[in-house]
C-alpha positions in Angstrom: -34.4 290.7 51.6 -32.3 290.1 48.6 -31.4 293.8 48.4 -30.6 294.0 52.1 -28.4 290.9 51.7 -26.6 292.3 48.8 -26.2 295.8 50.2 -25.2 295.0 53.8 -24.1 291.4 54.0 -22.0 290.7 50.9 -24.7 288.9 49.0 -24.8 288.2 45.3 -28.4 287.2 45.0 -30.3 288.3 42.0 -33.3 290.3 43.4 -35.3 290.0 40.1 -34.9 286.2 40.2 -36.0 286.2 43.9 -39.1 288.2 42.9 -39.9 285.9 40.1 -39.5 282.8 42.2 -41.6 284.4 45.0 -44.4 285.1 42.6 -44.7 281.5 41.6 -43.6 279.7 44.8 -47.2 278.7 45.7 -48.4 278.0 42.2 -48.9 274.3 43.0 -51.7 275.3 45.3 -53.9 275.9 42.3 -54.1 272.2 42.2 -53.5 271.1 45.8 -55.2 274.0 47.7 -53.4 275.6 50.6 -52.6 273.3 53.5 -52.1 275.1 56.7 -48.5 275.3 57.8 -49.0 273.5 61.1 -50.4 270.6 59.2 -47.7 270.6 56.5 -45.0 270.4 59.1 -46.7 268.3 61.7 -44.2 265.5 61.3 -41.5 264.4 58.9 -43.8 261.9 57.1 -46.5 264.5 56.4 -43.9 267.0 55.3 -42.3 264.6 52.9 -45.6 263.4 51.5 -46.8 267.0 51.0 -43.6 267.9 49.2 -44.1 265.0 46.8 -47.7 266.2 46.2 -46.5 269.7 45.5 -43.9 268.4 43.2 -46.4 266.4 41.2 -48.8 269.4 41.1 -45.9 271.6 39.7 -45.2 268.9 37.0 -48.9 268.9 36.1 -49.0 272.7 35.8 -45.9 272.6 33.6 -47.5 270.0 31.3 -50.5 272.2 30.9 -48.3 274.9 29.2 -47.4 275.1 25.6 -44.2 273.2 24.9 -42.2 276.3 24.3 -42.7 277.4 27.9 -42.4 274.2 29.8 -38.7 274.3 30.3 -38.8 277.9 31.5 -41.5 277.2 34.1 -40.0 274.0 35.2 -36.9 276.0 36.2 -39.1 278.5 38.1 -41.2 275.9 39.9 -38.2 273.8 40.9 -36.1 276.9 41.7 -33.2 275.4 39.7 -30.0 277.5 39.3 -31.3 280.0 41.8 -28.1 280.9 43.6 -29.7 280.4 47.0 -32.6 282.6 46.0 -34.9 279.9 47.4 -33.6 280.7 50.9 -34.6 284.3 50.5 -38.0 283.2 49.1 -38.7 280.9 52.1 -37.6 283.6 54.5 -39.8 286.2 52.8 -42.8 283.8 52.9 -42.3 283.3 56.6 -41.8 287.0 57.1 -45.1 287.7 55.2 -47.0 285.4 57.5 -45.3 287.0 60.5 -46.3 290.5 59.4 -49.9 289.4 58.9 -49.8 288.3 62.6 -48.2 291.6 63.7 -51.0 293.5 62.0 -53.8 291.3 63.4 -52.4 291.4 66.9 -52.0 295.2 66.5 -55.7 295.5 65.7 -56.6 293.5 68.8 -57.1 290.1 67.3 -55.4 287.9 69.8 -56.2 284.8 67.8 -52.8 285.5 66.0 -50.7 285.8 69.2 -49.4 282.2 69.3 -48.7 282.1 65.5 -46.9 285.4 65.8 -44.6 284.1 68.5 -44.0 280.8 66.6 -43.2 282.7 63.4 -40.9 285.1 65.2 -39.0 282.2 66.7 -38.8 280.5 63.2 -37.4 283.7 61.7 -34.8 284.1 64.4 -33.8 280.4 64.0 -33.1 281.0 60.3 -30.2 283.1 61.5 -30.2 285.2 58.3 -28.7 288.7 58.9 -31.0 290.2 56.2 -34.0 288.9 58.1 -32.7 290.3 61.4 -32.0 293.6 59.7 -35.6 293.7 58.3 -37.1 292.8 61.7 -35.1 295.5 63.5 -35.6 298.2 60.8 -39.1 297.8 59.4 -41.4 295.6 61.5 -42.5 298.4 63.9 -44.0 300.3 60.9 -46.5 297.5 60.4 -48.1 298.3 63.7 -48.8 301.9 62.8 -52.3 303.3 62.3 -53.2 305.0 59.1 -53.0 308.4 60.9 -49.5 307.5 62.1 -48.4 306.4 58.6 -49.8 309.7 57.1 -47.7 311.9 59.4 -44.4 312.9 57.8 
């Protein structure tokens, strides 16, 4: 998404920074566990409380590191000085969940149909041209079978 933004939509996002932030964006779940998205965002109070819990978990993770690394990882976990990379990371995280739904529905697992529709709506509401480009250009390939992918 960062590369698409930079190449086609006059972005100046550092793709390496985005990749690093994406790698660690759920690190707090080592302590908190993964709370399902519908629960996390059920209402404003739960969302705010869960964000506070995640923040505390991130601080705890940082404290567990040797002193020489704490400042570096604090900046990663809090996404400080990220030049809006956090927007790309959030979009990519949502896109990843959406693609999982696309694959599951494509394999006949209709348990993912509602989630797919909700995530597609959320992606469109982000109104990010790089996300729209990705959806238009690449999503169809996630429904291909192995035989279809193997054909040149």
